C-alpha atoms as a printed R data frame, in Angstrom:
   type eleno elety resid chain resno       x       y      z
1  ATOM     1    CA   MET     A     1 104.454  98.431 80.715
2  ATOM     2    CA   VAL     A     2 106.328  96.187 78.364
3  ATOM     3    CA   GLY     A     3 107.603  97.594 75.109
4  ATOM     4    CA   TYR     A     4 110.632  99.764 75.866
5  ATOM     5    CA   GLN     A     5 113.959  98.301 74.857
6  ATOM     6    CA   HIS     A     6 117.010  99.561 76.706
7  ATOM     7    CA   GLY     A     7 120.169  98.385 74.985
8  ATOM     8    CA   THR     A     8 120.582  96.277 71.895
9  ATOM     9    CA   GLU     A     9 118.629  93.160 72.876
10 ATOM    10    CA   PRO     A    10 115.206  92.917 74.513
11 ATOM    11    CA   GLU     A    11 115.005  91.444 77.998
12 ATOM    12    CA   LEU     A    12 112.000  90.680 80.139
13 ATOM    13    CA   SER     A    13 112.170  90.900 83.933
14 ATOM    14    CA   TYR     A    14 109.727  88.939 86.070
15 ATOM    15    CA   VAL     A    15 108.573  90.708 89.225
16 ATOM    16    CA   ASN     A    16 108.966  88.497 92.283
17 ATOM    17    CA   ARG     A    17 107.078  90.585 94.874
18 ATOM    18    CA   TYR     A    18 103.308  90.995 95.302
19 ATOM    19    CA   VAL     A    19 102.511  88.394 92.650
20 ATOM    20    CA   ASP     A    20 100.636  85.102 92.530
21 ATOM    21    CA   LEU     A    21 103.356  82.460 92.280
22 ATOM    22    CA   ASP     A    22 101.238  80.038 90.247
23 ATOM    23    CA   LEU     A    23 100.343  82.734 87.739
24 ATOM    24    CA   MET     A    24 103.974  83.849 87.521
25 ATOM    25    CA   ALA     A    25 105.024  80.255 86.796
26 ATOM    26    CA   PHE     A    26 102.438  80.194 83.991
27 ATOM    27    CA   VAL     A    27 103.745  83.500 82.566
28 ATOM    28    CA   GLN     A    28 107.305  82.197 82.651
29 ATOM    29    CA   ASN     A    29 106.201  79.001 80.910
30 ATOM    30    CA   VAL     A    30 104.394  80.936 78.163
31 ATOM    31    CA   THR     A    31 107.466  83.103 77.622
32 ATOM    32    CA   ALA     A    32 109.790  80.093 77.467
33 ATOM    33    CA   THR     A    33 107.453  78.308 75.051
34 ATOM    34    CA   TYR     A    34 106.862  81.137 72.589
35 ATOM    35    CA   LEU     A    35 110.090  83.122 72.990
36 ATOM    36    CA   PRO     A    36 112.752  80.597 73.986
37 ATOM    37    CA   ASP     A    37 115.639  82.883 73.020
38 ATOM    38    CA   LEU     A    38 114.373  85.921 74.931
39 ATOM    39    CA   ALA     A    39 116.663  86.911 77.788
40 ATOM    40    CA   THR     A    40 114.835  86.971 81.119
41 ATOM    41    CA   SER     A    41 115.664  87.975 84.667
42 ATOM    42    CA   GLU     A    42 113.925  88.633 87.980
43 ATOM    43    CA   THR     A    43 113.364  91.923 89.740
44 ATOM    44    CA   SER     A    44 112.135  92.825 93.188
45 ATOM    45    CA   ALA     A    45 110.484  95.966 91.805
46 ATOM    46    CA   CYS     A    46 107.188  96.618 93.501
47 ATOM    47    CA   CYS     A    47 104.304  98.915 93.786
48 ATOM    48    CA   SER     A    48 102.778  98.759 90.338
49 ATOM    49    CA   ASP     A    49  99.239  97.779 89.384
50 ATOM    50    CA   HIS     A    50  99.836  94.096 90.037
51 ATOM    51    CA   GLN     A    51 100.258  94.779 93.766
52 ATOM    52    CA   SER     A    52  96.826  96.322 94.251
53 ATOM    53    CA   PHE     A    53  95.194  93.484 92.311
54 ATOM    54    CA   LEU     A    54  96.831  90.903 94.572
55 ATOM    55    CA   GLU     A    55  95.893  92.846 97.712
56 ATOM    56    CA   ASN     A    56  92.255  92.818 96.570
57 ATOM    57    CA   GLY     A    57  92.071  89.071 96.023
58 ATOM    58    CA   TYR     A    58  92.944  88.786 92.336
59 ATOM    59    CA   ALA     A    59  95.783  86.689 90.990
60 ATOM    60    CA   SER     A    60  98.407  88.998 89.589
61 ATOM    61    CA   ALA     A    61 101.578  88.779 87.557
62 ATOM    62    CA   GLY     A    62 104.220  91.395 87.049
63 ATOM    63    CA   PHE     A    63 106.759  91.667 84.288
64 ATOM    64    CA   VAL     A    64 108.657  94.680 83.019
65 ATOM    65    CA   GLU     A    65 111.552  95.734 80.870
66 ATOM    66    CA   ALA     A    66 114.972  94.883 82.222
67 ATOM    67    CA   GLY     A    67 115.985  97.802 84.397
68 ATOM    68    CA   GLY     A    68 112.604  98.249 86.021
69 ATOM    69    CA   TYR     A    69 109.587 100.413 85.476
70 ATOM    70    CA   THR     A    70 111.225 103.810 85.506
71 ATOM    71    CA   ILE     A    71 113.992 103.092 82.975
72 ATOM    72    CA   ASP     A    72 111.454 103.865 80.239
73 ATOM    73    CA   PRO     A    73 111.526 107.625 79.539
74 ATOM    74    CA   GLN     A    74 107.806 107.445 78.648
75 ATOM    75    CA   TYR     A    75 106.833 105.760 81.942
76 ATOM    76    CA   HIS     A    76 103.471 107.162 83.102
77 ATOM    77    CA   ASN     A    77 103.403 109.569 80.196
78 ATOM    78    CA   THR     A    78 100.788 110.053 77.485
79 ATOM    79    CA   SER     A    79 103.235 108.521 74.969
80 ATOM    80    CA   MET     A    80 103.331 105.238 76.888
81 ATOM    81    CA   VAL     A    81 101.614 102.824 74.510
82 ATOM    82    CA   SER     A    82 102.542  99.240 73.692
83 ATOM    83    CA   ALA     A    83 102.500  99.841 69.920
84 ATOM    84    CA   ARG     A    84 105.526 102.160 70.045
85 ATOM    85    CA   GLY     A    85 107.887  99.358 71.034
86 ATOM    86    CA   ALA     A    86 107.081  96.649 68.525
87 ATOM    87    CA   ASN     A    87 109.762  94.120 69.373
88 ATOM    88    CA   ARG     A    88 109.957  90.553 70.631
89 ATOM    89    CA   VAL     A    89 108.966  91.519 74.164
90 ATOM    90    CA   GLY     A    90 105.700  92.877 72.762
91 ATOM    91    CA   LYS     A    91 104.823  89.323 71.697
92 ATOM    92    CA   VAL     A    92 104.587  88.325 75.351
93 ATOM    93    CA   GLU     A    93 101.765  90.825 75.817
94 ATOM    94    CA   LEU     A    94  99.740  89.054 73.163
95 ATOM    95    CA   SER     A    95 100.539  85.455 74.084
């Protein structure tokens, strides 16, 4: 889920486990092209939906808020919707 902002500036973390490396390179390129000032980092967080897609033969990409999946207090909650966090990171979802 991307849309929760922890801190004063948005940051996007790219997952580097259980992902298709070519697809991740594409995602990073899209982010750099459309949001060149967005802070980014890498995380070794695992075990989200992208992992099961990759294990079943589908290319997958993983990206989350800085701090990982569970930093969001609405993680896996009925209030977890992308519209609640309308910020620059949300633009990546739509790119």
